[in-house]
N, C-alpha and C positions, 0 to 999 in steps of 0.2 A: 512500610511494608521496602526494602531492600533484596533483587536475587540478580545473576548475573549472569546473560545467554550466551553466549560462544555458536562459532561458527567457523572454521580452516577451510584455504584459497592451496590450493599446491600450483605451483604454476610451472614448465617445466619448457623452453628451447626461449627462439625471437616473440615478441608480439603476434610477428601479420601467419611465421608459419604455428608458433607454441602450440601448448593446449595446456588447459585447468580439470585441475577440480575440484570442486567446491562440497563439501561438509557439512552438516548443521550437527551441533548438542542433540536433538531428537534423533535426529537420521533419516528426518523427514525429507532433506537429503542427504545424499548417503554417497558420493564422487559425482555427483552430478557435472556432465561436461561443461564447459568453458571453453572457448574458443573466438578469435577472430568472429569467422564466420556465427556464432551462437552471439552473437552481438549488435554489428553493426552490417550483415545479411544475415543468411537464414537459415538455421544449424539447428541440429536436436542435440537440446542442450540448453541452456541458461547462458541466463546475464546477469552484473548490476542491476539495471535499467527494471528490469525486470523480478530479484528479486525487493527492489525500493517499491515498488507498484504493485506487489504481493502484499507487501509490510506495511504499507500504510493503507490500504485498500482493509487490512487486517484491523487495524489499529483505528483507525475511523470509528470503522461499525461498531465492532463491542463500546468505540467511548462511546456514540449514539445510543443502543440500545440500552447504558448505565444510565445516562441524562434519560431519555423517556421515562426512566422505570424509576426513575426517583420523582420526575412530572410525573406521575398518576396515568404513564400510558405503556403499556406493555404493546409493542409491536408480534405481528401477526409475520414478518415478511422485513427485511432488512439486502440492498440486496445493491452493490457498488461497485461500481469499477476504477480502476484508478489508470488515467493515460499521463506516461510519461514523455514529456520533448525531450530528448537532449539532440543539441544543437550547438556542433562547432566548440568542443568539450566541454559544454557545460548542459547542468542539465537546468533548462529555464524554465520551465512550468511543469505542473502537475496537477487536469482537470479531473478530477473525481466525479464521478457519475451514478446518482444514489437512485436507484425508489423501491418507496415502499410503502406498505400497506401496514398504517394503523390506527386500531378505531378508537371513535370520538375524539381526534386532537382536529386542529382550527387548522387549516393551511398558514395561517399566520405564526403561532404557536410550532405548527412544526421546522418553518424557516428558520426559524429562529435557537430554534435547539439544535437544528441540523447545522447551522454555525460556526454555535460554538464547539458545540464534537470537533465540528475542522478546526476551531481556536484552538482548542487545548489538548487535544490529540498530544500523547506525547514523540509522536512519529513528527507530525506538523509539524511540532516544535523545535523538533532536530534541522531540519529541511529549511535550507537559505534560500529559496526560490519560490515563485511566485505559486498560489496554490489557491485552485477556484473552485467552484462547489456546483452542481446544478442538480437540487435534487426535488426532486417530484415524490405526490403522495399519488398514487393509488389507490 
């Protein structure tokens, strides 16, 4: 399967004072605000690191669901938070925190499948940074 997804960013002005807008093909983001404040301070809008966190948490969680199903387990609930650390101009770490309800699976098997999902999720493979995972079977 091959497909292409698109997003557009438009920026006007300097890095500190300028403003931008981001729109995704699906229009889930439709002229979402982007600025110095939304990235480095607390402003209304989004930023690249937040978008990477959203993409990674979504990709990992979906990949995990497929792997669990392939192993004969249907998850009741998979809840993943991705924390992207930006330091000195570089994304240095992405930490995935997963809380999962998966009936009839041992913690050992769950941990192995969760680690595999972390490794093979397309967004994980794309990113050149340390990625850690805390997987909790509840």
